[in-house]
C-alpha positions in Angstrom: 18.9 47.1 63.7 16.3 45.8 66.1 17.6 42.8 68.1 16.0 39.5 67.1 15.4 38.7 70.8 13.3 41.9 71.1 11.3 41.0 67.9 10.6 37.5 69.3 9.5 39.0 72.6 7.2 41.5 70.9 5.5 38.7 68.9 5.2 36.5 72.0 3.6 39.2 74.0 1.1 40.2 71.3 -2.4 38.7 71.4 -2.8 38.2 67.7 -6.5 37.4 67.9 -7.1 40.5 70.0 -5.1 42.6 67.5 -6.9 41.3 64.5 -10.2 41.3 66.4 -10.1 45.1 66.6 -10.4 45.2 62.8 -12.2 42.0 62.0 -15.2 40.2 63.7 -13.8 36.9 64.7 -15.4 33.6 65.8 -13.6 30.9 67.6 -13.6 27.3 66.2 -11.7 24.9 68.3 -8.4 26.5 69.1 -8.4 28.8 66.0 -10.2 32.0 65.1 -11.9 32.7 61.8 -13.3 35.8 60.2 -13.6 37.6 56.8 -10.3 38.6 55.4 -9.4 42.4 55.9 -7.2 42.3 52.8 -9.9 41.4 50.2 -13.7 41.4 50.0 -15.4 38.2 50.9 -18.7 37.0 52.5 -17.6 33.6 53.7 -14.8 33.7 56.3 -11.6 32.2 55.1 -9.1 34.2 57.3 -7.7 31.9 60.0 -5.7 32.8 63.1 -3.6 30.2 64.9 -3.3 31.9 68.3 -1.0 29.2 69.6 1.6 29.8 66.8 0.9 33.6 66.6 0.2 33.2 62.9 -2.6 34.1 60.4 -3.5 32.9 56.9 -6.2 33.7 54.4 -7.2 30.7 52.2 -8.8 33.1 49.8 -6.1 35.5 48.8 -3.1 33.6 50.4 -1.9 36.5 52.5 -0.2 35.2 55.7 2.1 36.3 58.5 2.5 37.2 62.1 1.4 40.3 64.1 4.2 42.4 62.6 3.3 41.5 59.1 -0.4 42.2 59.8 0.3 45.8 60.7 2.8 46.2 57.8 0.3 45.0 55.3 -2.9 46.5 56.7 -1.6 49.9 57.9 1.2 50.1 55.4 3.8 50.5 58.1 7.5 49.9 57.7 9.0 46.9 59.7 10.5 49.2 62.5 7.2 51.1 62.7 5.2 47.9 63.1 7.5 46.6 65.7 7.4 49.9 67.6 3.5 49.9 67.4 3.3 46.4 68.9 6.0 47.2 71.5 4.1 50.2 72.7 0.9 48.1 72.8 2.7 45.6 75.0 4.2 48.3 77.3 7.8 47.6 76.1 10.4 50.2 75.4 12.1 50.0 72.0 15.8 49.1 72.4 18.4 51.7 71.5 20.3 51.2 68.3 24.0 50.4 68.2 26.4 48.2 70.1 24.1 48.2 73.1 21.6 46.1 71.2 24.1 43.4 70.5 25.3 43.4 74.1 21.8 43.1 75.5 21.0 40.2 73.1 24.2 38.5 73.9 23.5 38.9 77.7 20.2 37.2 77.3 21.8 34.4 75.4 24.5 34.0 78.1 21.8 34.0 80.8 19.9 31.2 79.1 23.1 29.1 78.8 23.8 29.5 82.5 20.2 28.6 83.5 20.5 25.4 81.3 23.8 24.5 82.9 22.3 25.1 86.4 19.3 22.8 85.5 21.7 20.1 84.3 23.7 20.3 87.5 20.7 20.1 89.7 19.5 17.1 87.8 22.9 15.4 88.2 22.7 16.0 92.0 19.4 14.1 92.1 21.2 11.0 90.7 23.9 11.0 93.5 23.8 8.2 96.0 21.9 9.0 99.2 20.2 12.1 97.8 17.4 13.0 100.2 15.2 14.3 97.4 14.9 10.8 96.0 13.3 9.5 99.2 10.9 12.5 99.2 9.8 11.9 95.6 9.4 8.2 96.3 7.1 9.0 99.2 5.1 11.3 97.0 4.7 8.6 94.4 6.8 10.3 91.7 8.6 7.8 89.4 11.8 8.3 87.6 10.3 8.9 84.2 8.1 11.7 85.5 11.0 13.3 87.4 13.0 13.3 84.1 10.1 14.7 82.1 9.8 17.7 84.4 13.6 18.0 84.8 13.5 17.7 88.6 16.7 18.2 90.4 18.3 18.7 93.9 20.6 21.3 95.4 22.7 20.2 98.4 22.4 22.2 101.6 25.6 24.3 100.9 26.2 28.0 100.5 28.3 27.7 97.3 27.0 24.7 95.3 25.8 26.4 92.1 28.5 29.0 92.5 31.3 26.4 92.3 29.5 24.4 89.6 28.5 27.1 87.2 30.1 30.4 88.3 33.6 31.0 89.4 34.6 34.3 87.7 33.4 37.9 87.9 31.4 37.8 84.6 29.6 34.5 85.4 28.9 35.5 89.0 27.4 38.8 87.8 25.1 36.9 85.4 24.1 34.4 88.1 23.2 37.2 90.4 21.1 38.8 87.6 19.3 35.5 87.0 18.5 35.2 90.7 20.7 32.1 91.3 23.2 33.9 93.5 22.6 36.6 96.2 25.1 39.4 96.6 25.4 40.8 100.2 26.2 44.4 100.9 29.8 43.6 101.6 30.1 42.1 98.2 30.1 38.4 99.2 27.8 36.0 97.3 26.0 32.8 98.2 23.5 30.4 96.6 19.9 31.4 96.8 18.7 27.8 96.8 20.1 25.4 99.4 18.9 21.9 100.5 15.8 21.9 98.2 14.1 19.8 95.6 14.4 21.9 92.4 11.7 22.5 89.8 12.9 24.1 86.6 10.4 26.7 85.2 10.4 26.6 81.4 9.0 29.0 78.9 7.0 28.0 75.8 10.2 27.3 73.9 11.5 24.9 76.6 14.2 27.2 77.9 14.7 27.1 81.6 14.1 30.7 82.8 13.7 30.3 86.6 13.5 27.7 89.4 11.2 26.8 92.2 12.6 25.0 95.2 10.9 23.0 97.9 12.6 22.7 101.2 13.2 19.1 102.5 12.4 18.8 106.1 12.0 21.8 108.4 12.6 25.3 107.0 10.9 28.4 105.7 9.7 29.3 103.2 8.4 26.0 102.1 8.6 26.9 98.5 11.0 29.5 97.1 10.9 30.9 93.6 13.4 32.7 91.5 13.0 36.5 91.7 12.1 38.6 88.6 14.9 38.8 86.1 15.4 39.7 82.4 14.3 36.1 81.6 11.5 35.6 84.2 8.3 37.6 84.7 6.2 35.9 87.3 2.9 37.5 86.4 3.2 36.1 82.9 4.7 32.6 83.2 2.9 29.4 83.9 4.4 26.2 85.3 3.9 23.0 83.3 2.7 24.8 80.1 5.7 23.6 78.1 5.3 20.0 79.3 1.6 20.0 78.6 2.1 21.2 75.0 4.9 18.7 74.5 2.4 15.9 75.6 -0.3 17.2 73.2 0.1 20.1 70.8 -3.6 20.2 70.0 -4.9 20.8 73.5 -8.5 21.9 73.8 -8.5 22.7 77.6 -6.2 23.3 80.5 -6.6 22.6 84.2 -5.1 25.3 86.4 -4.0 24.0 89.8 -2.2 25.6 92.7 1.2 23.8 93.1 4.1 22.2 91.3 3.4 18.8 92.8 -0.2 18.9 91.7 0.9 19.3 88.1 3.4 16.5 88.4 1.0 14.1 90.2 -1.8 14.7 87.6 0.6 14.3 84.7 1.9 11.0 86.0 -1.7 9.8 86.3 -2.4 10.6 82.6 -3.9 14.1 83.1 -1.1 15.8 81.3 -3.0 19.0 80.6 -2.6 20.7 84.0 -0.6 23.9 84.8 0.0 26.1 87.8 0.7 29.7 88.5 4.1 30.5 90.2 3.3 31.3 93.8 1.1 34.2 92.8 -2.6 34.9 92.2 -3.9 34.2 88.7 -3.6 37.4 86.6 -5.2 38.6 83.5 -1.8 38.2 81.7 -1.9 34.5 82.7 -5.4 34.1 81.4 -4.7 35.8 78.1 -1.8 33.5 77.5 -3.9 30.4 78.4 -6.9 31.5 76.2 -4.5 32.0 73.3 -3.8 28.3 73.5 -7.1 26.7 74.4 -10.8 27.7 74.4 -11.5 26.2 77.8 -9.8 26.8 81.2 -10.8 24.9 84.3 -9.7 26.2 87.7 -9.2 23.8 90.6 -8.9 25.1 94.1 -8.8 23.6 97.6 -12.1 23.8 99.4 -10.7 25.8 102.4 -10.9 29.5 103.0 -7.7 30.2 101.1 -8.9 28.2 98.2 -12.2 30.1 98.1 -10.3 33.4 98.1 -8.1 32.2 95.3 -11.2 31.1 93.3 -12.7 34.5 93.8 -9.5 36.2 92.4 -9.6 33.8 89.4 -13.2 34.7 88.8 -12.4 38.4 88.9 -9.5 37.9 86.4 -11.7 35.7 84.1 -14.7 38.0 83.7 -13.0 40.5 81.3 -11.6 37.6 79.3 -14.9 35.8 78.6 -15.2 36.5 74.9 -17.4 34.5 72.6 -16.2 31.0 72.2 -14.2 30.9 75.4 -15.2 29.0 78.5 -14.1 29.0 82.1 -15.1 26.5 84.8 -14.4 26.2 88.5 -13.8 23.1 90.6 -13.6 23.4 94.4 -12.2 20.2 96.0 -13.2 18.8 99.4 -11.6 20.6 102.4 -8.1 19.3 103.2 -7.6 17.9 99.7 -5.6 19.0 96.8 -5.2 17.5 93.3 -2.1 15.6 94.3 -3.6 13.8 97.3 -7.0 13.4 95.7 -5.9 11.8 92.4 -3.7 9.3 94.3 -6.6 8.6 96.7 -9.4 8.3 94.2 -7.6 7.5 91.0 -7.5 9.4 87.7 -10.9 8.3 86.5 -12.7 9.6 89.6 -10.8 12.8 89.5 -11.6 13.3 85.8 -15.3 13.0 86.7 -14.9 15.8 89.2 -13.3 17.9 86.5 -16.2 17.2 84.1 -18.6 18.4 86.8 -16.8 21.7 87.3 -19.2 24.7 87.5 -19.5 26.9 84.4 -18.4 30.6 84.8 -22.0 31.8 84.7 -23.1 29.5 87.6 -20.0 30.1 89.7 -20.7 33.8 89.6 -23.9 33.3 91.5 -22.5 30.7 93.9 -19.4 32.8 94.8 -21.6 35.9 95.3 -23.6 34.1 98.0 -20.4 33.3 100.0 -20.5 35.1 103.4 -23.8 36.9 102.7 -27.1 36.5 104.5 -29.5 36.5 101.5 -32.4 36.3 103.9 -32.1 40.0 104.5 -32.8 42.8 102.0 -29.4 44.3 102.6 -27.7 40.9 102.1 -29.8 40.2 99.0 -28.9 43.6 97.5 -25.2 43.0 98.2 -25.4 39.5 96.6 -27.1 40.9 93.4 -24.7 43.8 93.2 -21.7 41.4 93.2 -23.2 39.4 90.3 -24.1 42.5 88.3 -20.7 44.1 88.7 -19.0 41.0 87.3 -21.6 40.5 84.5 -20.9 44.0 83.2 -17.2 43.2 82.8 -18.0 40.2 80.5 -17.2 41.2 76.8 -19.5 38.4 75.5 -22.7 40.5 75.1 -25.0 37.6 75.0 -23.6 35.9 78.1 -23.6 39.2 79.9 -27.2 39.8 79.0 -28.3 36.4 80.2 -26.6 36.8 83.5 -28.1 40.3 84.0 -31.5 38.8 83.1 -31.1 36.3 86.0 -30.2 39.2 88.3 -33.2 41.2 87.2 -35.5 38.2 87.7 -34.1 37.6 91.2 -34.6 41.3 92.1 -37.9 41.8 90.3 -36.4 44.6 88.2 -36.4 45.1 84.4 -33.1 43.8 82.9 -30.7 46.6 82.3 -28.8 46.6 79.0 -25.2 45.3 79.4 -22.6 47.9 79.2 -20.1 47.2 76.4 -16.5 46.9 77.6 -14.5 50.1 77.1 -11.8 49.7 74.4 -9.2 52.4 74.2 -8.9 53.8 70.7 -5.5 54.3 69.2 -4.5 56.0 66.0 -3.6 52.5 64.6 -7.1 51.2 65.4 -8.7 53.2 62.6 -10.1 50.9 59.9 -7.7 50.8 56.9 -9.1 50.5 53.4 -9.3 47.0 52.1 -6.7 46.0 49.6 -5.8 42.8 47.7 -2.3 41.4 48.0 -0.3 40.8 44.9 -1.9 38.2 42.7 -0.2 35.1 41.4 -0.2 32.7 44.4 1.8 29.5 43.9 0.1 26.2 43.0 0.4 23.4 45.5 3.5 21.4 44.6 6.3 19.7 46.5 9.8 19.5 45.1 12.5 17.6 47.1 13.6 20.8 48.7 10.0 21.7 49.7 9.4 18.2 51.1 12.5 18.7 53.3 11.2 22.1 54.4 7.8 20.7 55.4 9.5 17.9 57.3 11.5 20.5 59.2 8.4 22.5 60.0 6.8 19.4 61.5 10.0 18.3 63.3 12.6 21.1 63.6 15.1 18.9 65.4 15.7 17.1 62.1 17.9 20.0 61.1 20.5 19.1 63.8 20.1 15.3 63.1 21.3 15.7 59.5 25.0 15.0 59.4 25.5 14.8 55.6 26.8 17.6 53.4 25.0 20.9 53.2 22.9 21.5 50.0 24.6 23.8 47.6 23.2 27.4 48.0 22.9 27.9 44.2 19.6 27.0 42.7 16.0 28.2 42.6 13.8 29.5 45.3 13.0 26.1 46.8 16.7 25.5 47.3 17.2 29.0 48.8 14.4 28.4 51.3 15.8 25.1 52.4 19.3 26.5 52.9 17.9 29.4 54.9 15.7 27.1 57.0 18.6 24.9 57.9 20.6 28.0 58.9 17.8 29.3 61.1 17.1 26.0 62.8 20.8 25.5 63.4 20.6 28.6 65.5 17.6 27.4 67.5 15.2 24.5 66.6 12.9 25.0 69.6 11.1 28.1 68.4 7.4 28.3 67.2 6.5 29.1 63.6 6.0 32.8 64.4 9.8 33.0 65.1 10.5 31.7 61.6 8.1 34.2 60.2 9.9 36.9 62.0 13.3 35.7 60.7 11.8 35.7 57.2 11.2 39.5 57.4 14.6 40.2 55.9 14.5 37.7 53.0 13.1 38.4 49.5 9.3 38.6 49.2 9.2 35.5 47.0 11.1 33.4 49.5 8.9 34.7 52.4 5.7 33.9 50.4 7.1 30.4 49.7 7.7 29.9 53.5 4.1 30.9 54.2 2.9 28.4 51.7 4.8 25.6 53.3 3.5 26.6 56.8 0.0 25.7 55.6 0.9 22.7 53.5 -0.4 19.4 54.8 2.2 16.6 55.1 0.5 13.3 55.9 3.5 11.6 57.5 4.1 10.6 61.1 6.8 9.2 63.3 9.6 7.3 61.5 8.1 8.1 58.0 8.7 11.8 58.6 12.4 11.2 59.4 12.8 8.8 56.5 11.3 11.2 54.0 13.5 14.1 55.3 16.8 12.1 55.1 15.8 10.6 51.8 15.1 14.0 50.3 18.3 15.4 51.7 20.4 12.6 50.3 18.9 13.0 46.8 19.4 16.8 47.0 23.0 16.7 48.0 23.8 13.8 45.6 22.3 15.9 42.7 24.4 18.8 43.8 27.5 16.6 43.8 26.7 15.4 40.2 26.2 19.0 39.0 29.5 20.0 40.7 31.4 17.1 39.0 30.0 18.0 35.6 30.9 21.6 36.0 34.4 20.7 37.0 34.7 18.4 33.9 33.7 21.3 31.6 36.2 23.6 33.3 39.1 21.1 32.9 38.3 20.4 29.3 38.3 24.2 28.5 41.5 24.6 30.4 43.2 21.8 28.5 42.5 23.7 25.2 44.2 26.8 26.6 47.2 25.3 28.5 48.8 21.9 29.4 47.3 20.5 32.5 49.5 19.3 35.4 49.6 15.7 36.4 47.0 16.0 39.2 44.6 17.9 36.9 45.1 15.3 34.1 44.4 12.5 36.5 41.3 14.2 37.8 40.1 14.9 34.2 40.5 11.2 33.2 38.6 10.1 36.3 35.7 12.5 35.6 35.5 11.4 31.9 35.2 7.8 33.1 32.7 8.5 35.8 31.0 12.0 35.4 28.2 11.2 37.9 30.5 9.9 40.7 28.9 6.4 40.8 30.3 3.8 43.1 31.3 1.2 40.5 32.3 -1.4 43.1 28.9 -1.2 44.8 27.3 -1.7 41.4 
């Protein structure tokens, strides 16, 4: 058995567009990728990849799934083989089988619960009378609604605040140390890592708190302190504010990368809710791959001082290998001494948005940055300048863009343009083209029973599963009913996961139920807001009421047959008479 947490992590770490792009030529349209389906012959692309949801669908042959399903179908791998292939690709070790798997999965679950409790305690401390963090936020112009949206909190300047609030026994203390919330000294004593700080919860894509950043109030070093690496938190991959940005707009087309927590918060409060920040570290290729899976355009904003310039150069280096066709990176250097937080409050959101619109494209910023610190008046300086540009241009995987930049270099140097060097792609046994095959025929026609209507509502708003407090639908019934019952069970476990998680959970169900789920993932439900909720509750009431009628009629038949074989007792006779009078359980008084 492979732990579900490991399967979820494998799917999250796999760049589905890159995986499929090794077999299929893809073109980006908006936030999706399109190409000709690898499972059947076609000339017009009908194969879509939703990189944000880690999900693919062919509108021609109806095949659909996630990265695991793609390898299973195309390379004819078993489920464990596909998971192992993707894990190896992501640099992850397969978990050992047996009781250790369950223990590791349970440990991650326990860590998440403790982090959630810690975040709640910090938020509660911010509400206490006389909290110094409130004055700090007021001076920075952060209102209550914004503080609540980002889950801001406060930790008192004490050595055992979170220890007393969340820990207290050996098991909990060990978990808090593992999560980086407590520090254990060599003599075995433990103390709070964060003390006397404004606390920023760092959330993953699913909204789970996985780490914290803390800003000291008043004097003290370091100014900002982040959680250390832990089983939940990998600094080189996580991005602050991404969860909040996606909550504000699930169909983002661009993201603005800034340098600090307060920059993200200030911009969001001014209506620029699509900004994010790295976590006290330089931008990495892992960060960029994650961002480009979500949006086709990333804009980098840096302070105009020397440190900002250095950070912009590192971002440029990281961006070059990611500049595939359809992707765009732009660079915005702010005036010296300014950052997005101060500038948006000084100029206002409209003026700041104009600055963002005027950000330099990747191709132009390559030339501008290459001139920095170089005397282009000398031959040596000119050669160094052109060498910088050419080195980056050759890392760009978009052949046309690379060629155009190299042509500019050649024009400036008086040379003939050299052909761009195609990026090296390591070949693996699984990268060999597989023969095309057509999935099983007989796709379902578009239809919508009460059960499927409820399923589609749940896919649009998973939290409806926990809002339904009526009886559970009877598990007996056709495939539509089976899918609904299974969906409710999955979402009771966790209703914050993306669609790819549901696809992963569906790996163990029957192929027909799995295909039905894929169909519903692509179904269009033209309902919004309150209508969505009303449709779901209405469908659930009719489903459960119908189940109740069926149960009453089945009971009536049973009692009649029993009465022919034996005398019924007084309770059974009373029940039989009531069922004969009212077999459908109607409320006569209400009528």
